[in-house]
N, C-alpha and C positions, 0 to 999 in steps of 0.2 A: 504494500500500500504506500502510495506516495504521500509525503507530508503536505499539510495544508499550506497555502501561501501565507506569508507573514502579514501581508497587508493587501486588501482588495480596494482598489480605487473606486470611488463613487462614479456611477455612470454619468456621462455628459452628452448632451444632444448636439448633433452636427446639423441636422436638417429634419424637417417633418413634412408629411403629406396628410391631408384630410380629405376623405371622400364622404359620401352621404351616410356611411355606416361604420367607417374605420378610421382610426388615428394610427399612423405609422411613423415611428421615430427612428431615424438613423443615428447611431451612436458614434462617437469619436473612435471607439475601439473596433469599428467595422461591423458590429451587429446591427440588425434592424429588428424592432419590436413593434408588433401590431396589436391593437386592442379595439374592442367594439365600442362605438360611441355610446351604446346603451349604458356603459359603465360611468359615463359622465353626462348626465341628463342636460346640463346647460349647453353642452356642445351639440347633443342630439337635437335639441329644440331650437337651436340657433339658425339664423338665416346664413346663407353661404358667405355673404360679406362679413358677417360677425365672426364666423369661424376663421376666415382668412386674415383677420386683423389680430395678429398675435406677435409676440416677441419672446425671445429667450430671456430668462432672468438668471442672475448669478453668472457663472461661466458655463451656461448650458445645463445648469442644475435643475431648471424648471422652465415651464412655459406659462406665459400670462396672456389671457384674452381680456383686455380692459373693457370691451363693450359688454362682456358677459359676467364680469367680476369673478372670473375663474382662473385659478392658479393650480397647476398640476406639476408635481415633482417628477423628474425623470426616474428617480428611484421607484416611485409608486408604479409607474408604467412598467418598468423592468420586472418588478416583483409581482405584478398583476393585482394591484390594490385598487379597487374601484372607488368612486367618490364616496366620501363619508358624510356628505350633506344629509341632514335629516329630512324626513318627508315634509314636515311643516315648513321648513325653510324653502325647500324646493317648490312646494305649493304656493307659498307667498311670492316667490320669484316669478313663477309662471303667471300668477294673477296680475302682478305688476306689469308684465310684458303685454298682457291683453289690453290694459288701459293705455299703454304708450302708443300702440299702433293705431 
């Protein structure tokens, strides 16, 4: 059995692609990770322009969608951790969006 590495660097994003149902993040180490948008309801319910308005935060440690008030860490994507936003918070956010449009 080989020994475990002494240190594992946190993943950092190099680029991303968003489709109607998937978020794919290309990492600096060469990996690509895809997750369903269902895991992040704010992205799922967003308009295309809102999804496309994003920026990396930190040194590619996370992704920010200012129009959606959504931040997702690259580590959460890599480890398959879906949104932890509560149902009531999500419901309030969706209700606010109905009034804005």
